[in-house]
GUTORTI-108703 format. One line per field, with one value per residue (C-alpha): residue in one letter; residue number from 1; x, y negated, z; chain. Coordinates in steps of 0.1 Angstrom, whole numbers, padded with zeros to 4 digits. Layout:
<nodes>
lumse	A ...;
marba	NUM ...;
X	X ...;
Y	Y ...;
Z	Z ...;
torba	A ...;
</nodes>
This chain:
<nodes>
lumse	M S A Y I A P S Q V A Q R Q L E Y F S G K H V L V A G E V E D L F P V E L Q Q Y C E S V S V F T T H Y G Y Y R K I K Q Y D T I Q S Q F A A E F T L E T P A D L I L L Y W P K A K A E A E F L L N M L L S K L G K D T E I V V V G E N R S G V K S I E K M F K P F G P I T K Y D S A R R C S F Y W G Q C Q E S P E H F E L Q D W F K Q Y Q V T Y Q N Q P L T I C S L P G V F S H G E F D I G S R L L L D N L P K L S G R V L D F G C G A G V L G A V M A T L N P E I E L S M C D I S A L A I A S S Q E T L R A N G L D G K V F A S D V Y S D I D G K L D Y L V T N P P F H S G L Y T S Y S A T E T L L A E A P K H L N H Q G Q M F V V A N S F L K Y I P I I E Q A F G Q C Q T L D K T N K F A I Y Q A H K;
marba	1 2 3 4 5 6 7 8 9 10 11 12 13 14 15 16 17 18 19 20 21 22 23 24 25 26 27 28 29 30 31 32 33 34 35 36 37 38 39 40 41 42 43 44 45 46 47 48 49 50 51 52 53 54 55 56 57 58 59 60 61 62 63 64 65 66 67 68 69 70 71 72 73 74 75 76 77 78 79 80 81 82 83 84 85 86 87 88 89 90 91 92 93 94 95 96 97 98 99 100 101 102 103 104 105 106 107 108 109 110 111 112 113 114 115 116 117 118 119 120 121 122 123 124 125 126 127 128 129 130 131 132 133 134 135 136 137 138 139 140 141 142 143 144 145 146 147 148 149 150 151 152 153 154 155 156 157 158 159 160 161 162 163 164 165 166 167 168 169 170 171 172 173 174 175 176 177 178 179 180 181 182 183 184 185 186 187 188 189 190 191 192 193 194 195 196 197 198 199 200 201 202 203 204 205 206 207 208 209 210 211 212 213 214 215 216 217 218 219 220 221 222 223 224 225 226 227 228 229 230 231 232 233 234 235 236 237 238 239 240 241 242 243 244 245 246 247 248 249 250 251 252 253 254 255 256 257 258 259 260 261 262 263 264 265 266 267 268 269 270 271 272 273 274 275 276 277 278 279 280 281 282 283 284 285 286 287 288 289 290 291 292 293 294 295 296 297 298 299 300 301 302 303 304 305 306 307 308 309 310 311 312 313 314 315 316 317 318 319 320 321 322 323 324 325 326 327 328 329 330 331 332 333 334 335 336 337 338 339 340;
X	0714 0689 0700 0666 0654 0628 0597 0608 0613 0577 0565 0585 0564 0532 0541 0506 0492 0514 0505 0491 0494 0511 0530 0540 0566 0569 0580 0610 0623 0661 0668 0664 0633 0615 0639 0630 0593 0592 0592 0559 0538 0531 0553 0571 0575 0592 0584 0610 0618 0653 0680 0705 0679 0669 0705 0705 0672 0675 0703 0675 0660 0631 0618 0602 0614 0608 0626 0605 0584 0553 0542 0536 0547 0524 0521 0495 0499 0468 0486 0508 0535 0541 0571 0560 0581 0594 0573 0536 0528 0549 0529 0497 0512 0522 0489 0468 0491 0494 0457 0446 0467 0458 0422 0394 0398 0436 0449 0475 0500 0517 0548 0567 0584 0561 0582 0578 0541 0529 0497 0486 0476 0445 0430 0447 0432 0397 0385 0396 0383 0391 0426 0436 0467 0475 0510 0535 0571 0605 0588 0571 0535 0519 0486 0464 0436 0416 0406 0368 0361 0371 0402 0402 0422 0458 0475 0512 0509 0483 0508 0534 0535 0547 0563 0582 0617 0636 0674 0693 0660 0654 0620 0618 0591 0601 0581 0582 0566 0559 0589 0614 0638 0624 0606 0582 0606 0642 0664 0688 0718 0712 0709 0742 0759 0747 0759 0794 0796 0818 0808 0803 0814 0818 0803 0784 0768 0742 0746 0716 0694 0662 0635 0661 0666 0704 0704 0677 0694 0728 0714 0695 0726 0750 0731 0762 0769 0763 0742 0737 0717 0715 0698 0692 0654 0631 0607 0636 0645 0609 0607 0639 0629 0596 0614 0636 0606 0586 0614 0624 0658 0680 0698 0703 0687 0695 0697 0730 0740 0769 0791 0776 0762 0783 0803 0831 0849 0833 0844 0822 0806 0781 0762 0738 0743 0717 0726 0695 0687 0651 0647 0684 0713 0737 0769 0785 0772 0784 0817 0822 0811 0837 0865 0862 0854 0889 0886 0855 0869 0888 0923 0915 0879 0862 0839 0815 0796 0772 0770 0757 0785 0788 0796 0833 0838 0870 0894 0878 0880 0916 0926 0910 0922 0951 0933 0899 0887 0858 0842 0814 0800 0769 0759 0741 0759 0794 0804 0835 0854 0883 0900 0919;
Y	-1710 -1697 -1670 -1654 -1629 -1643 -1629 -1646 -1679 -1677 -1669 -1699 -1722 -1710 -1714 -1727 -1691 -1680 -1709 -1697 -1660 -1630 -1617 -1581 -1579 -1546 -1532 -1540 -1569 -1574 -1609 -1628 -1648 -1632 -1650 -1684 -1675 -1675 -1713 -1714 -1687 -1673 -1642 -1620 -1582 -1560 -1525 -1510 -1476 -1488 -1482 -1507 -1535 -1524 -1527 -1562 -1574 -1558 -1582 -1609 -1602 -1626 -1602 -1569 -1543 -1506 -1482 -1451 -1432 -1440 -1473 -1470 -1505 -1521 -1555 -1584 -1587 -1601 -1608 -1584 -1598 -1569 -1570 -1549 -1517 -1504 -1471 -1478 -1446 -1461 -1493 -1473 -1453 -1485 -1502 -1474 -1468 -1505 -1513 -1482 -1493 -1530 -1526 -1547 -1585 -1582 -1606 -1597 -1615 -1595 -1608 -1590 -1593 -1590 -1563 -1542 -1538 -1560 -1567 -1531 -1546 -1561 -1526 -1509 -1534 -1531 -1504 -1528 -1562 -1591 -1602 -1631 -1643 -1678 -1685 -1674 -1685 -1670 -1641 -1632 -1633 -1643 -1627 -1633 -1610 -1598 -1563 -1564 -1527 -1504 -1484 -1446 -1429 -1424 -1391 -1389 -1351 -1358 -1379 -1351 -1336 -1301 -1284 -1251 -1247 -1214 -1212 -1179 -1161 -1179 -1197 -1229 -1253 -1290 -1316 -1352 -1385 -1413 -1432 -1405 -1393 -1361 -1357 -1330 -1306 -1295 -1325 -1314 -1332 -1314 -1281 -1286 -1297 -1265 -1244 -1257 -1253 -1225 -1204 -1229 -1227 -1249 -1284 -1294 -1328 -1335 -1372 -1391 -1361 -1374 -1347 -1322 -1300 -1297 -1291 -1265 -1245 -1248 -1235 -1207 -1194 -1201 -1194 -1197 -1233 -1262 -1284 -1321 -1343 -1381 -1408 -1446 -1440 -1430 -1415 -1393 -1382 -1372 -1354 -1335 -1325 -1313 -1293 -1276 -1268 -1254 -1230 -1220 -1236 -1254 -1287 -1321 -1349 -1385 -1420 -1435 -1466 -1450 -1437 -1458 -1429 -1400 -1384 -1359 -1344 -1325 -1294 -1302 -1335 -1328 -1356 -1367 -1404 -1430 -1460 -1481 -1507 -1517 -1526 -1533 -1510 -1510 -1490 -1505 -1480 -1451 -1467 -1471 -1434 -1422 -1445 -1437 -1400 -1387 -1403 -1381 -1348 -1321 -1311 -1293 -1306 -1310 -1335 -1325 -1353 -1353 -1386 -1400 -1394 -1431 -1441 -1449 -1429 -1410 -1439 -1445 -1408 -1406 -1436 -1421 -1385 -1387 -1364 -1357 -1326 -1327 -1293 -1296 -1322 -1326 -1355 -1369 -1357 -1349 -1329 -1342 -1324 -1336 -1322 -1338;
Z	0612 0638 0662 0657 0631 0606 0624 0657 0638 0626 0661 0673 0650 0668 0705 0714 0709 0739 0762 0796 0786 0801 0770 0763 0735 0716 0683 0661 0682 0679 0693 0725 0715 0745 0768 0753 0752 0790 0789 0771 0788 0823 0820 0795 0797 0770 0760 0737 0722 0712 0738 0724 0727 0762 0773 0760 0775 0809 0818 0821 0855 0849 0822 0832 0807 0799 0776 0770 0744 0764 0778 0816 0828 0853 0838 0839 0801 0783 0749 0729 0706 0682 0659 0630 0628 0594 0597 0594 0615 0643 0642 0645 0674 0693 0687 0700 0730 0741 0736 0754 0784 0783 0773 0758 0754 0750 0724 0698 0677 0650 0632 0605 0571 0542 0526 0557 0550 0578 0557 0568 0602 0586 0580 0610 0635 0622 0647 0676 0664 0641 0631 0609 0592 0605 0592 0566 0563 0556 0538 0570 0582 0616 0626 0656 0667 0697 0709 0712 0712 0741 0729 0731 0757 0746 0750 0739 0732 0704 0684 0679 0644 0641 0612 0607 0594 0588 0589 0586 0590 0623 0623 0644 0653 0650 0669 0658 0670 0644 0633 0640 0613 0601 0568 0579 0561 0564 0555 0528 0544 0577 0560 0541 0574 0591 0562 0569 0607 0622 0652 0680 0716 0747 0748 0717 0710 0683 0679 0665 0671 0656 0660 0671 0640 0642 0679 0678 0650 0667 0701 0684 0665 0693 0725 0747 0740 0764 0741 0745 0721 0721 0702 0705 0701 0729 0703 0690 0726 0734 0700 0705 0741 0727 0699 0724 0746 0717 0709 0744 0741 0767 0761 0777 0757 0766 0753 0742 0723 0704 0732 0761 0780 0769 0798 0797 0767 0738 0719 0689 0678 0651 0634 0606 0615 0608 0586 0590 0616 0611 0575 0569 0561 0589 0591 0623 0648 0626 0620 0657 0662 0638 0649 0686 0683 0692 0727 0734 0721 0740 0726 0693 0695 0661 0645 0616 0597 0569 0550 0517 0492 0484 0520 0525 0557 0548 0555 0589 0599 0586 0606 0638 0634 0610 0587 0571 0553 0528 0533 0508 0484 0462 0441 0472 0503 0516 0547 0565 0592 0614 0645 0673;
torba	A A A A A A A A A A A A A A A A A A A A A A A A A A A A A A A A A A A A A A A A A A A A A A A A A A A A A A A A A A A A A A A A A A A A A A A A A A A A A A A A A A A A A A A A A A A A A A A A A A A A A A A A A A A A A A A A A A A A A A A A A A A A A A A A A A A A A A A A A A A A A A A A A A A A A A A A A A A A A A A A A A A A A A A A A A A A A A A A A A A A A A A A A A A A A A A A A A A A A A A A A A A A A A A A A A A A A A A A A A A A A A A A A A A A A A A A A A A A A A A A A A A A A A A A A A A A A A A A A A A A A A A A A A A A A A A A A A A A A A A A A A A A A A A A A A A A A A A A A A A A A A A A A A A A A A A A A A A A A A A A A A A A A A A A A A A A A A A A A A A A;
</nodes>
């Protein structure tokens, strides 16, 4: 069985496209195919918005890599290898940003699973130039194209979407980049979680902050707290920072791969944790988050979690904390609380 995800396996069948090229890899890449690719091209650089992947790839010092919301890497790249992301809006965002930086005549290879909507590249690439599907295998497609029109100037600020939410009569502006968890409305699970929070004090962490809804509400209702917010996505971090700024709120927003970058002990850990990795359902990060939470809490520190009711999180929380309270439950969501 290949160590590579299906899109990489299809790219591996078409190595002649990369020969003699300086390749920039971006998008939903999850494996180490870029390391092998170095053998077939002039150079490989990686731009990723996923902190977990960045931590993996930066160990290879022959590959230039950048983790950020905006691509600023100085690179000789003349071909983009884009792994199609699950959100079409994120693909459009990446395409415009990368082509704006690399310019006319840049070649592009797009690989992705058919069910992820990779076919959308045919229409999306039209303003830039021609793109053609050259291979199909493992339910994936392989496209090659070339940018023949000068791309428009890219401005990150133009890509934020704003929407208003109100909680306990407090209006807030939420800012979100493409691909960030936020539905352009107040997520029902987040609202239910906030309904069950006590008065907060001390060090509070919004884990998996997304566009920053939970953190912004908690800081508004509890102005004395020392708020931290973390996420694995650079797009989420930029969104949460913008949300705090738009509402005149203070908080530290940073990248963390579960607990990798979390320092010191917390009084409250509040989370609406993700359970998707790319197109696939993945519970491992959340299970680690729950199991190791007590190590990161002060004495009497508390954890509050909202989760889909069908997820079997209670046994993990009980094993970690010795107890788990279900504070609220609907047919879709449950709110769990545990204290150290």
